C-alpha positions in Angstrom: 0.0 0.1 0.3 1.4 3.5 -1.1 1.0 6.7 1.5 -1.3 7.9 -1.4 -4.0 4.9 -0.7 -3.2 5.1 2.9 -4.5 8.7 3.1 -7.3 8.3 0.6 -8.1 5.3 3.1 -8.5 7.5 6.0 -10.2 10.3 3.9 -12.8 8.4 2.9 -13.4 6.5 5.9 -14.0 10.1 8.0 -15.6 11.3 5.7 -18.0 8.4 5.7 -18.4 8.6 9.5 -18.6 12.2 9.5 -21.4 12.7 6.6 -23.2 9.3 7.1 -23.4 10.2 10.7 -25.0 13.9 10.1 -27.5 12.3 7.7 -28.4 9.2 10.0 -29.1 12.2 12.9 -31.4 13.9 10.2 -33.4 11.0 9.9 -33.3 10.1 13.5 -34.5 13.6 14.2 -37.6 13.9 12.1 -38.5 10.6 13.7 -38.0 11.7 17.3 -39.8 15.1 15.7 -42.8 12.6 15.0 -42.8 11.0 18.4 -43.5 14.5 19.7 -42.3 13.6 23.3 -40.2 16.1 24.6 -38.3 13.7 26.6 -37.1 11.9 24.1 -36.7 15.5 21.8 -34.4 16.4 25.2 -32.7 12.9 25.1 -32.3 13.2 21.3 -30.5 16.5 21.3 -28.0 15.9 24.1 -27.2 13.0 22.4 -26.4 14.8 19.1 -24.3 17.0 21.1 -22.4 14.2 22.4 -21.8 12.7 18.9 -21.0 16.1 17.0 -18.5 17.0 19.6 -16.9 13.4 20.3 -17.2 11.4 17.1 -17.4 13.8 14.4 -14.7 16.7 15.4 -12.3 13.8 15.5 -13.6 12.5 12.0 -14.0 16.0 11.0 -10.2 16.2 11.6 -8.9 12.8 10.2 -10.5 14.5 6.9 -8.4 17.3 7.1 -5.2 15.6 7.9 -5.2 12.8 5.3 -6.5 15.1 2.8 -3.1 17.4 3.4 -1.3 13.6 2.8 -3.6 13.5 -0.6 -2.5 16.9 -1.6 1.4 16.1 -0.7 1.3 12.6 -1.7 -0.7 13.5 -5.0 1.7 16.5 -6.2 -1.6 18.5 -6.4 -1.2 22.2 -6.0 -2.9 24.1 -3.0 -3.7 26.8 -5.2 -6.0 23.7 -7.1 -10.0 24.8 -7.2 -11.3 21.6 -5.8 -8.4 22.2 -3.3 -9.2 25.7 -2.0 -12.9 25.9 -2.0 -12.9 21.9 -0.2 -10.8 23.8 2.4 -12.6 27.0 2.6 -16.2 24.9 3.0 -14.4 22.7 5.5 -13.1 25.4 7.7 -16.6 27.1 7.5 -18.7 24.2 8.2 -16.1 22.9 11.1 -16.3 26.2 12.6 -20.3 26.5 12.6 -20.4 22.6 13.6 -17.7 22.4 16.3 -17.6 25.9 17.8 -21.6 26.2 17.8 -23.9 24.2 16.8 -22.4 20.8 19.0 -22.8 22.8 22.1 -26.2 24.8 21.4 -28.0 21.4 20.4 -26.4 20.1 23.7 -27.8 23.2 25.8 -31.5 23.6 23.9 -31.9 19.9 24.9 -30.5 20.2 28.6 -33.0 23.3 28.7 -36.3 20.9 27.2 -35.5 18.5 29.9 -35.8 21.0 33.0 -38.1 23.0 31.8 -40.3 21.3 29.4 -41.4 21.9 26.1 -42.2 26.0 25.2 -42.5 28.1 21.8 -38.9 30.0 22.6 -37.2 26.6 23.2 -39.4 24.8 19.6 -38.1 27.9 17.5 -34.6 27.3 18.8 -34.7 23.8 17.9 -36.3 24.3 15.0 -33.6 26.9 13.7 -30.4 24.7 15.0 -32.0 21.8 13.0 -32.0 24.1 9.9 -28.4 25.1 10.3 -27.5 21.6 10.6 -29.4 20.4 7.4 -27.3 23.6 5.2 -24.1 22.2 7.3 -25.3 18.7 5.7 -25.4 20.2 2.2 -22.3 22.4 1.8 -20.6 18.6 3.4 -22.1 17.4 0.1 -20.8 20.1 -2.2 -17.2 19.3 -0.4 -17.8 15.8 -1.7 -19.0 16.6 -5.2 -16.0 18.6 -5.5 -13.2 16.2 -4.2 -14.8 13.4 -6.5 -15.4 15.8 -9.6 -12.1 17.7 -9.1 -13.2 20.9 -11.5 -10.1 22.9 -12.3 -7.7 19.9 -12.9 
């Protein structure tokens, strides 16, 4: 196995964990909302916060590190369009997801568990869910860029 193949394996595996997990969270979030049980919603939100910070964040770091390995081993120029846009989107998604979203969802879940449902909590949760969906779309764009490699 070459270094390029090793970095590619790690890059794809970590992206699967991060993006696949984000898709699964969206599906389970819809199912939890349909259940209409505030206790389940609070439990779900707190578990999402755990997954974002303890599973997705390390996976995102592996995606970045392995991507850097791929660039170096693959002989690509750092100024290539797909690399530049991939890095820009990675920074944007990671900053919002790991700097804000993971903790915010956990806090809303804790507030829901402590206070029970309210229009304010429901609005905050809905806004965070839509934010997470926007981040997921951005990750899909990154996958598109990485697989089609425009600019090469």
